[in-house]
C-alpha positions in Angstrom: -15.4 -6.9 109.3 -15.5 -7.1 113.3 -14.6 -10.1 114.6 -15.0 -11.1 118.4 -12.7 -13.9 119.2 -13.3 -16.2 122.3 -10.5 -17.9 124.2 -11.2 -20.0 127.3 -7.2 -18.8 129.0 -6.7 -18.1 132.4 -3.1 -17.5 132.1 -0.4 -17.0 129.5 -0.1 -20.0 127.2 0.5 -21.2 123.6 -3.0 -20.5 122.6 -3.0 -16.6 123.9 0.4 -16.1 122.8 -0.5 -16.8 119.1 -3.9 -15.3 119.4 -2.0 -12.0 120.2 0.4 -12.2 117.4 -2.8 -12.5 115.5 -4.2 -9.4 116.3 -0.7 -7.6 116.7 -0.4 -8.0 112.9 -4.3 -7.7 111.1 -5.0 -5.6 108.9 -6.3 -2.9 111.0 -8.0 -1.2 108.4 -10.0 -4.0 107.5 -10.3 -6.5 111.0 -11.3 -4.6 113.5 -11.3 -7.3 116.5 -12.8 -7.7 120.3 -11.7 -10.5 122.6 -13.7 -12.5 125.0 -12.2 -14.4 128.0 -12.4 -15.3 132.1 -12.5 -13.0 134.5 -8.8 -12.2 135.9 -7.7 -14.0 132.9 -3.6 -12.6 132.7 -3.9 -12.2 128.9 -6.7 -9.5 128.8 -3.8 -7.1 130.2 -1.5 -7.4 126.9 -4.8 -7.0 124.5 -5.8 -3.6 126.3 -2.2 -2.8 126.2 -2.5 -3.6 122.0 -6.1 -1.5 122.4 -7.9 -3.8 121.4 -11.7 -3.5 123.9 -12.3 -7.1 125.9 -15.0 -8.7 127.5 -15.0 -10.7 130.2 -16.7 -14.2 131.1 -17.7 -15.4 134.4 -18.4 -18.7 132.9 -16.6 -21.6 131.7 -17.0 -21.4 128.0 -14.8 -24.2 126.9 -18.7 -26.9 128.3 -21.7 -25.9 126.7 -23.7 -25.4 129.9 -26.6 -23.1 129.5 -25.6 -20.0 131.6 -22.1 -19.4 129.1 -24.3 -20.8 126.1 -27.0 -17.7 127.5 -23.6 -15.4 128.5 -22.0 -15.5 125.2 -25.4 -15.1 123.0 -25.8 -11.5 124.8 -22.1 -11.1 123.9 -22.4 -11.7 120.4 -25.1 -9.6 119.9 -24.1 -6.0 121.8 -20.6 -7.0 119.5 -22.4 -7.1 116.2 -19.5 -9.9 115.2 -20.2 -11.0 111.5 -18.0 -13.5 112.7 -16.9 -15.6 116.0 -13.5 -17.3 115.9 -13.0 -19.6 118.7 -10.3 -21.3 120.4 -12.2 -23.9 122.0 -14.8 -22.5 123.5 -17.7 -24.6 122.7 -20.3 -22.4 124.6 -19.2 -19.6 122.0 -19.3 -21.8 119.0 -23.2 -22.5 119.9 -23.8 -18.9 120.6 -23.0 -18.1 117.8 -25.0 -20.3 115.5 -28.2 -19.2 118.2 -26.9 -15.9 116.5 -26.7 -17.5 113.3 -23.5 -15.6 112.9 -20.5 -17.6 111.1 -17.7 -19.5 112.9 -14.2 -20.0 113.0 -12.7 -22.6 115.1 -9.0 -22.9 116.2 -7.8 -26.6 116.9 -4.3 -25.7 118.3 -3.6 -29.9 119.3 -3.2 -33.1 118.0 -3.2 -36.6 119.9 -4.0 -40.3 118.2 -7.7 -40.9 118.8 -8.0 -42.8 122.1 -10.8 -43.8 124.0 -14.0 -43.1 123.6 -13.0 -41.4 120.4 -11.1 -44.7 118.9 -14.6 -45.8 119.0 -16.2 -45.3 114.9 -19.5 -43.9 116.2 -18.1 -41.8 119.2 -16.3 -40.1 116.0 -19.1 -39.5 113.9 -21.4 -38.3 116.0 -18.2 -35.6 117.5 -17.8 -34.7 113.6 -21.2 -34.1 113.1 -21.3 -31.8 116.0 -17.6 -29.6 114.8 -19.7 -29.6 110.7 -22.6 -28.4 112.9 -20.7 -25.2 114.7 -18.3 -24.6 112.6 -18.1 -23.1 109.3 -14.7 -23.6 109.2 -11.9 -25.4 111.1 -8.2 -23.9 111.1 -5.5 -26.2 111.6 -2.8 -25.3 113.2 0.1 -27.8 111.6 -0.6 -31.6 108.8 -1.3 -33.5 112.3 -3.9 -31.3 113.9 -5.8 -31.9 110.5 -5.7 -35.4 109.8 -7.1 -35.4 113.7 -10.7 -33.6 111.8 -10.7 -35.6 109.1 -9.8 -38.7 111.4 -13.6 -36.7 113.5 -15.3 -36.9 109.7 -14.8 -32.7 109.0 -14.9 -32.8 105.3 -12.1 -31.4 103.4 -13.0 -28.4 102.1 -14.4 -26.7 106.1 -10.4 -27.4 106.6 -7.8 -24.5 106.4 -4.2 -25.9 107.0 -2.4 -21.9 109.0 0.3 -22.9 110.7 1.3 -21.0 113.7 3.4 -17.9 113.2 5.2 -15.6 115.8 6.6 -11.7 116.2 10.5 -12.2 115.3 12.5 -11.7 118.8 13.6 -8.5 119.1 17.7 -7.1 119.4 19.4 -7.6 122.8 22.2 -5.5 124.1 25.2 -6.9 125.1 24.3 -5.7 128.7 20.8 -7.0 128.9 22.5 -10.7 127.8 24.9 -10.1 131.0 22.0 -9.6 133.4 20.6 -12.4 132.7 23.0 -14.5 133.0 23.9 -13.5 135.9 20.0 -13.4 137.5 20.5 -17.2 136.5 24.1 -18.2 137.4 24.8 -18.4 133.7 28.7 -18.2 132.9 29.6 -16.5 129.0 31.1 -19.5 128.6 28.0 -21.9 129.5 26.6 -23.9 126.3 23.1 -23.4 127.7 20.1 -26.3 126.2 16.9 -25.1 126.9 13.4 -25.9 126.9 10.0 -23.7 127.1 7.2 -24.9 127.2 4.6 -25.7 130.0 5.6 -28.2 132.9 3.0 -30.5 132.2 3.5 -34.7 131.5 3.0 -33.9 127.4 6.0 -31.4 127.2 8.4 -34.2 128.0 10.5 -33.2 130.5 11.7 -36.5 131.3 13.5 -36.7 128.9 15.0 -33.7 128.3 16.9 -34.3 132.0 17.4 -38.2 131.1 19.1 -36.5 128.5 20.9 -33.6 130.7 22.3 -36.8 133.1 24.1 -38.7 129.9 25.5 -35.3 128.2 26.6 -34.9 131.8 28.8 -38.2 132.3 29.5 -38.5 129.0 31.1 -35.1 128.4 31.9 -33.6 131.5 34.7 -31.3 129.9 31.6 -29.6 127.4 29.7 -27.1 129.9 26.5 -27.3 129.4 23.9 -25.6 130.7 20.4 -27.0 131.1 16.9 -24.1 131.3 13.4 -25.4 132.3 12.3 -22.5 131.4 8.1 -21.7 131.9 5.9 -23.3 134.8 3.1 -25.9 135.2 1.7 -28.8 138.0 4.5 -30.9 137.8 7.2 -28.0 138.6 7.6 -29.5 142.5 8.4 -32.8 140.7 10.5 -31.9 138.6 12.9 -30.1 140.0 13.1 -33.3 143.2 13.9 -35.1 139.9 16.4 -33.0 138.9 17.9 -33.7 142.4 17.7 -37.2 143.2 19.8 -37.1 139.2 22.4 -34.8 140.6 21.6 -32.1 138.2 21.3 -29.4 140.6 24.4 -27.3 139.9 23.5 -27.7 135.9 19.6 -28.1 135.9 17.7 -24.0 136.7 14.0 -23.7 136.1 13.1 -19.9 135.3 10.3 -20.2 135.4 7.1 -18.0 133.6 9.2 -15.6 131.5 7.2 -12.6 130.2 10.3 -11.7 127.8 12.2 -14.7 126.1 14.3 -12.2 123.7 17.4 -12.3 125.9 17.3 -16.4 126.8 16.4 -17.1 123.1 19.9 -15.3 122.7 22.2 -17.1 125.5 20.5 -20.6 124.3 23.0 -22.0 121.7 20.5 -25.5 121.3 16.4 -25.0 121.3 14.7 -28.6 122.7 11.2 -29.9 122.3 10.0 -33.1 124.2 6.4 -33.2 123.4 4.9 -36.7 123.5 1.5 -35.0 123.8 -0.5 -32.5 121.8 1.6 -31.0 119.9 0.8 -28.8 116.2 3.3 -25.8 115.4 5.7 -25.3 118.7 5.8 -21.0 118.9 8.8 -21.3 120.8 10.2 -23.4 118.1 9.8 -20.6 115.1 10.7 -17.4 117.6 13.8 -19.6 118.3 14.2 -20.0 114.3 13.1 -16.0 114.1 17.2 -15.9 115.7 19.0 -18.3 114.5 18.4 -21.2 117.0 19.3 -24.3 116.5 16.1 -27.1 117.5 15.9 -30.0 118.6 12.1 -31.7 118.5 10.8 -34.7 119.0 8.8 -37.1 116.0 5.9 -35.9 117.1 3.1 -34.4 116.4 3.4 -31.4 113.7 7.2 -30.9 114.9 8.2 -33.4 112.1 6.2 -30.5 109.5 8.2 -27.5 111.6 11.9 -29.5 111.3 11.7 -31.3 108.0 14.7 -31.3 105.8 15.1 -27.7 106.5 19.0 -28.2 108.2 17.5 -26.0 111.1 18.1 -28.5 113.3 17.4 -32.9 114.4 14.2 -34.5 114.8 14.7 -37.3 117.5 12.4 -40.3 118.0 10.2 -38.9 121.1 10.9 -40.3 124.4 14.2 -41.4 122.9 17.1 -39.1 125.6 19.9 -41.1 124.1 18.9 -39.8 121.0 18.0 -36.2 122.6 22.2 -36.6 123.8 23.7 -37.7 120.4 21.4 -35.2 118.3 22.6 -32.2 120.8 26.6 -33.0 121.3 26.5 -33.3 117.3 25.9 -29.4 117.8 27.7 -28.8 120.6 30.6 -30.3 118.9 30.9 -29.0 115.2 30.6 -25.1 115.0 30.7 -25.2 111.9 27.0 -27.5 111.4 26.2 -25.0 114.3 26.6 -22.4 112.1 24.7 -24.0 109.3 21.8 -24.4 111.0 21.9 -21.3 112.2 21.7 -19.6 108.7 18.6 -22.4 107.8 16.9 -21.6 111.1 16.5 -17.7 110.0 15.7 -18.7 106.5 13.3 -21.6 107.9 11.2 -18.2 110.1 11.5 -15.7 107.4 10.1 -18.0 105.0 7.2 -20.6 107.2 7.0 -18.7 110.3 6.0 -14.6 110.1 2.8 -13.8 112.7 2.0 -12.0 109.2 2.0 -14.2 106.5 -0.5 -16.3 109.1 -2.8 -13.1 110.1 -2.7 -12.7 106.2 -3.7 -16.3 106.3 -6.5 -16.0 108.5 -8.1 -13.2 106.7 -8.4 -14.8 103.3 -10.9 -17.4 105.4 -12.7 -14.8 107.1 -13.0 -13.4 103.7 -14.5 -16.5 101.7 -16.8 -16.8 104.9 -18.2 -13.3 104.1 -18.6 -13.9 100.6 
């Protein structure tokens, strides 16, 4: 079967990494993939290195503009796709319908209906559009599926498939030492990291507030806090860090293309999301190396951690609860070891890329039947 994936990302975000994981683990004899993405997208080189054909879009495919629809009409016809699989990309769904090609749409985000979407009529219209433009909608968490139901998408069109990640590779001691040197980390430091875009919805303020609490209440523990990623709030968060007096224990790494050394240096992974979160790849990647996680109880985080023993949940935005959870792990070596074991087991049973790709392939097969 020939699948045309359309993604609007120009940078390497969660949706892009997820698509890389999916295409890496597909049964290549059964699935032939092509990717359409914006000109200049940083994702292009990743797909080309994987041997995946790339088609470039000159128009913004997120909006259903006539130019974008026309461009994608031509691409879909040239690709002879059996199915168009979109990540957002409204124009691609419209174009696929005009070409009479089945559509799969992945819903990556979760948020309670607010604003116009809190109006029943608007939700009904939005749901009608989604029903018309998608044969199946893949929800990447139970929370995302609930959003789709609120929009009027019938249960028969929704398939919950949790984001899967590739296992983080092993790293030798020399590489770990070199990474610590780059970021000024001592081997004795207790490293706590948040890996997320530097945007409002990721809750970095809560992370910094928790760092203040831990530093002031337990100066005897050599906490080191890593903020991994980039985004529009970078300079604002750096100013906040300086104002809080955290410059000597908080490190901004920027975007990191190879996270393997970072994951193996961290002792606790943190997710402070307060918007859009479904099944976070940073959590599942961390679990693959046995990294205990402390996550907000927002969206899909609850299902990812659950009662697995792989980490703690804390009330969204509650910096004191976050600090207390981190402290429990820092002060209890046996607890940390149990969480490490539970994290690895949970990754293998729930969050592998192979499991995800098998389930997505089943959706394709069901459509073509």
